[in-house]
C-alpha positions as CSV (number, residue, x, y, z in Angstrom):
1,M,23.2,1.6,31.7
2,T,21.3,-1.6,31.0
3,I,22.5,-4.3,28.5
4,K,19.4,-3.4,26.3
5,S,20.0,0.2,26.4
6,A,23.6,-0.3,25.5
7,Q,22.7,-2.5,22.5
8,A,20.3,0.1,21.4
9,R,23.1,2.8,21.7
10,S,25.7,0.5,20.0
11,S,23.2,-0.1,17.0
12,L,22.3,3.5,16.7
13,A,26.1,4.4,16.6
14,L,26.7,1.9,13.8
15,L,23.7,3.2,11.8
16,I,24.9,6.8,12.1
17,E,28.5,5.9,11.0
18,E,27.0,4.1,8.0
19,K,25.1,7.0,6.9
20,L,27.7,9.9,7.7
21,G,30.8,7.9,6.9
22,Y,32.4,8.8,10.2
23,A,32.1,7.5,13.6
24,M,30.8,9.9,16.5
25,I,32.7,10.1,19.9
26,K,31.4,11.3,23.1
27,Q,33.1,14.3,24.8
28,A,32.1,16.1,28.0
29,Q,32.3,20.0,27.8
30,P,31.3,23.1,29.9
31,M,27.8,24.3,29.3
32,Q,27.9,27.7,27.5
33,S,25.2,30.3,27.3
34,G,25.8,33.1,24.7
35,G,29.5,32.3,24.5
36,R,30.3,32.4,28.2
37,Y,30.4,29.5,30.5
38,A,27.3,28.8,32.5
39,T,27.2,29.3,36.3
40,S,24.3,26.8,37.0
41,N,24.9,23.5,38.9
42,T,24.7,21.6,35.7
43,A,28.1,22.8,34.5
44,Q,28.9,20.1,31.8
45,Q,26.9,18.4,29.2
46,T,27.8,15.2,27.2
47,S,27.9,16.0,23.4
48,F,28.9,13.7,20.6
49,F,31.3,14.8,17.7
50,V,32.4,13.4,14.5
51,Q,35.8,11.7,14.8
52,S,37.5,13.2,11.8
53,Q,40.1,15.8,10.8
54,H,38.1,16.5,7.7
55,S,36.2,19.8,7.3
56,P,32.5,19.9,7.3
57,L,32.4,20.2,3.4
58,K,34.5,17.0,3.0
59,R,32.4,15.4,5.4
60,A,29.3,16.5,3.5
61,L,30.7,15.4,0.2
62,K,31.5,11.8,1.6
63,R,27.9,11.6,2.8
64,Q,26.5,12.6,-0.6
65,Q,28.8,9.8,-2.2
66,L,27.5,7.3,0.4
67,Q,24.0,8.4,-0.5
68,K,24.6,7.9,-4.3
69,I,26.1,4.8,-3.8
70,Q,23.1,3.5,-1.7
71,R,20.8,4.8,-4.3
72,Q,22.5,3.2,-7.2
73,Q,22.5,-0.2,-5.3
74,N,18.7,0.2,-4.9
75,I,17.8,1.0,-8.3
76,E,19.9,-1.7,-9.6
77,A,18.3,-4.1,-7.2
78,V,14.8,-3.0,-8.3
79,M,15.6,-3.4,-12.1
80,G,17.4,-6.9,-11.5
81,M,14.2,-8.0,-10.0
82,S,12.1,-6.8,-12.7
83,L,14.0,-8.8,-15.2
84,S,13.6,-12.0,-13.1
85,L,9.9,-11.4,-12.8
86,C,9.2,-10.3,-16.3
87,P,7.1,-12.9,-18.1
88,D,7.8,-14.0,-21.8
89,V,5.1,-12.0,-23.5
90,T,4.7,-9.3,-26.2
91,S,5.4,-5.8,-25.2
92,R,2.9,-3.1,-26.4
93,G,5.7,-0.4,-26.4
94,R,8.3,1.4,-24.3
95,P,7.4,3.3,-21.1
96,D,7.2,7.1,-21.5
97,P,10.5,8.8,-21.0
98,D,9.2,11.3,-18.4
99,W,7.4,8.4,-16.5
100,L,10.7,6.4,-16.6
101,E,12.6,9.4,-15.1
102,H,10.1,9.9,-12.3
103,F,10.1,6.1,-11.5
104,I,13.9,6.2,-11.1
105,S,14.0,9.3,-9.1
106,L,11.3,7.6,-6.6
107,A,12.6,4.0,-6.7
108,E,16.2,4.7,-5.8
109,D,15.4,5.6,-2.5
110,I,13.6,2.0,-1.7
111,A,16.0,0.0,0.2
112,N,13.4,-2.4,1.8
113,H,13.6,-5.8,-0.2
114,T,9.8,-6.3,-0.1
115,M,9.0,-2.8,-1.4
116,Q,11.7,-3.3,-3.9
117,K,9.8,-6.2,-5.3
118,L,6.7,-4.0,-5.7
119,W,8.7,-1.4,-7.7
120,A,10.1,-4.1,-9.8
121,K,6.6,-5.4,-10.7
122,I,5.6,-1.7,-11.5
123,L,8.4,-1.5,-14.0
124,V,7.5,-4.7,-15.4
125,G,3.9,-3.8,-15.7
126,E,4.8,-0.5,-17.4
127,S,7.2,-2.1,-19.9
128,I,4.6,-4.7,-20.9
129,A,1.7,-2.2,-21.0
130,P,2.6,1.6,-20.9
131,G,0.2,3.6,-19.0
132,T,-0.7,0.8,-16.7
133,F,0.7,2.9,-13.6
134,S,0.3,6.7,-13.3
135,I,2.9,8.8,-11.7
136,K,0.3,9.6,-9.1
137,S,0.3,6.0,-8.1
138,L,4.2,5.9,-7.9
139,Q,4.0,9.0,-5.5
140,T,1.4,7.4,-3.3
141,L,3.3,4.1,-2.9
142,K,6.6,6.1,-2.2
143,L,4.9,7.8,0.8
144,M,2.8,4.9,1.9
145,T,3.6,3.9,5.6
146,Q,3.6,0.2,6.9
147,R,0.2,0.6,8.4
148,E,-1.1,1.9,5.1
149,A,0.7,-0.9,3.2
150,E,-1.0,-3.4,5.6
151,A,-4.5,-1.8,4.9
152,L,-4.1,-2.2,1.2
153,Q,-2.8,-5.8,1.8
154,K,-5.9,-6.8,3.8
155,C,-8.3,-5.1,1.3
156,A,-6.6,-6.8,-1.7
157,S,-7.8,-10.3,-0.7
158,L,-11.5,-9.2,-0.5
159,C,-11.4,-7.3,-3.8
160,G,-13.3,-8.6,-6.9
161,Y,-12.4,-7.3,-10.4
162,L,-15.3,-6.0,-12.3
163,E,-14.0,-6.5,-16.0
164,K,-16.5,-4.1,-17.7
165,E,-15.3,-1.2,-15.6
166,D,-11.7,-2.3,-15.3
167,S,-12.0,-1.7,-11.4
168,Y,-11.8,-3.5,-8.2
169,L,-14.6,-3.5,-5.5
170,I,-15.5,-5.3,-2.0
171,I,-19.2,-6.4,-1.8
172,L,-20.7,-5.0,1.3
173,G,-24.2,-6.8,1.0
174,Y,-27.4,-5.9,-0.6
175,Y,-31.0,-4.5,-0.3
176,K,-34.3,-4.9,-1.9
177,K,-36.1,-1.8,-3.2
178,P,-39.5,-1.8,-1.2
179,S,-42.7,-2.3,-3.2
180,I,-46.3,-2.1,-2.2
181,L,-46.2,-5.7,-1.1
182,D,-42.8,-5.4,0.6
183,L,-43.3,-2.3,2.9
184,L,-43.8,-4.4,6.1
185,R,-41.1,-6.9,5.1
186,K,-38.1,-7.3,7.5
187,G,-34.6,-8.2,6.6
188,S,-34.6,-6.7,3.2
189,T,-31.2,-5.2,3.8
190,E,-28.3,-7.5,4.4
191,T,-24.6,-6.2,5.4
192,I,-21.5,-8.1,5.7
193,N,-19.2,-7.2,8.6
194,L,-15.8,-6.7,7.0
195,A,-13.9,-6.8,10.3
196,Q,-14.6,-10.5,10.6
197,A,-12.8,-11.1,7.3
198,G,-9.7,-8.9,8.6
199,L,-10.7,-5.5,7.1
200,S,-11.5,-3.2,10.1
201,F,-13.2,0.1,9.9
202,P,-9.8,1.9,10.7
203,H,-8.3,0.0,7.8
204,I,-11.0,1.3,5.5
205,L,-10.8,4.9,6.8
206,T,-6.9,4.5,6.2
207,L,-7.5,3.6,2.6
208,M,-10.0,6.4,2.2
209,D,-7.6,8.9,3.6
210,I,-4.8,8.0,1.2
211,N,-7.3,8.1,-1.7
212,L,-7.3,4.5,-2.6
213,M,-10.8,3.7,-1.8
214,Y,-14.0,5.9,-2.5
215,R,-15.4,7.5,0.7
216,Q,-19.2,6.6,-0.2
217,E,-20.7,3.4,-0.5
218,I,-21.7,2.5,-4.1
219,E,-24.6,0.7,-5.5
220,S,-25.3,-1.4,-8.4
221,T,-28.0,-1.0,-11.0
222,S,-31.4,-2.6,-9.8
223,L,-31.0,-6.3,-10.7
224,Q,-34.3,-8.2,-11.9
225,K,-34.7,-11.9,-11.3
226,G,-32.1,-13.9,-13.5
227,Q,-29.9,-10.9,-14.0
228,S,-26.3,-11.2,-12.7
229,L,-23.2,-9.4,-11.7
230,T,-19.7,-11.4,-12.3
231,L,-16.5,-10.5,-10.3
232,I,-13.0,-12.1,-10.8
233,Y,-11.2,-13.2,-7.8
234,Q,-7.6,-14.0,-8.9
235,N,-8.7,-15.7,-12.1
236,K,-11.7,-17.3,-10.3
237,K,-15.2,-16.0,-11.1
238,I,-18.0,-15.6,-8.8
239,N,-21.4,-15.0,-10.5
240,F,-24.2,-13.3,-8.5
241,E,-27.6,-14.1,-10.0
242,A,-30.5,-12.4,-8.5
243,K,-33.5,-14.6,-7.4
244,S,-36.1,-11.9,-7.4
245,N,-36.6,-8.4,-8.8
246,D,-35.5,-5.0,-7.6
247,L,-32.1,-6.4,-5.8
248,V,-29.3,-3.7,-5.4
249,L,-25.7,-4.6,-4.6
250,S,-23.7,-2.3,-2.3
251,Y,-20.0,-2.2,-2.4
252,Y,-16.8,-0.2,-1.7
253,K,-14.9,0.8,-4.8
254,L,-11.2,1.4,-5.3
255,T,-10.0,4.7,-6.9
256,Q,-7.9,4.7,-10.0
257,T,-4.8,4.8,-7.8
258,G,-6.1,2.1,-5.8
259,D,-7.0,-0.1,-8.9
260,E,-3.2,0.4,-10.0
261,L,-1.7,-0.6,-6.8
262,K,-4.1,-3.5,-6.3
263,K,-2.6,-5.1,-9.2
264,L,0.7,-5.3,-7.5
265,I,-0.8,-7.7,-5.0
266,N,-2.0,-11.0,-6.0
267,T,-3.7,-12.7,-3.2
268,P,-6.6,-15.6,-3.4
269,V,-10.0,-14.7,-2.0
270,N,-10.2,-14.3,1.6
271,K,-11.8,-17.8,2.7
272,T,-13.7,-16.2,5.7
273,Y,-15.1,-13.4,3.4
274,R,-16.2,-15.9,0.9
275,Q,-18.0,-17.8,3.4
276,L,-19.7,-14.4,4.5
277,L,-20.6,-13.9,1.1
278,N,-22.4,-17.1,0.8
279,K,-24.2,-16.6,4.3
280,T,-25.3,-13.0,3.7
281,L,-26.4,-13.3,0.0
282,E,-27.7,-16.9,-0.3
283,E,-31.4,-15.8,0.5
284,E,-31.8,-13.4,-2.6
285,F,-28.8,-14.5,-4.8
286,T,-27.2,-17.6,-6.2
287,L,-23.6,-17.6,-6.1
288,T,-21.9,-19.6,-8.7
289,F,-18.0,-20.3,-8.4
290,E,-16.1,-21.0,-11.6
């Protein structure tokens, strides 16, 4: 056995003891088949057993107690963080009792410190403005894998907030509606390669699969010369003003669940994405940063 494998075995044994409340020991015993000793050449196998005189019932009760202790520590950590994160503002009311019960039942299994902070932010947000986070969003966050959380993190830095729709979106590019004079015009469609800003197509598919982003690209209304669209990127506004007529912006839009979970992640606009916006849209749009 190598040093690395020995370390892995020792680490695993410690983990099992923490969760079971008992250590496991190695014991060699004859292999049996149907209650009788086997006659094959491999006459023995190595098994591991709990080192305890207690019955399986008592061991089960101890494991349940350890689980309850861990869950209590988890929810206390989340609630403690929520108090430290809560701003000194006026609350619009108390969270719905059923929502709060769902929150506790889900958050008590969160042991990771980073994830506990996200759950603390949810509790703060719901305490300030009840109805901010749906139970569906809580369930999505609970089941989210590390890969899915990473995709949401990368997505967040590209998202602009559209105030009139209370939603987040990612500008992809634009196209100009063809007219009689524009039929032979080239380059009327421009698209941003989001992968250059860190959001790869697999990330996008992941967000779509867990229902955080709509599967179809969405288009704005046709913008005429002088008309504009304003997005907010972490308190900084970007105004997209059309230089000519019949311009249509295309974008990915987050779902309601995506909108709610995006609010947990405060990241400045991705610098590379901002440069790509400028480069891609500058011919037909005037971008004003406030």
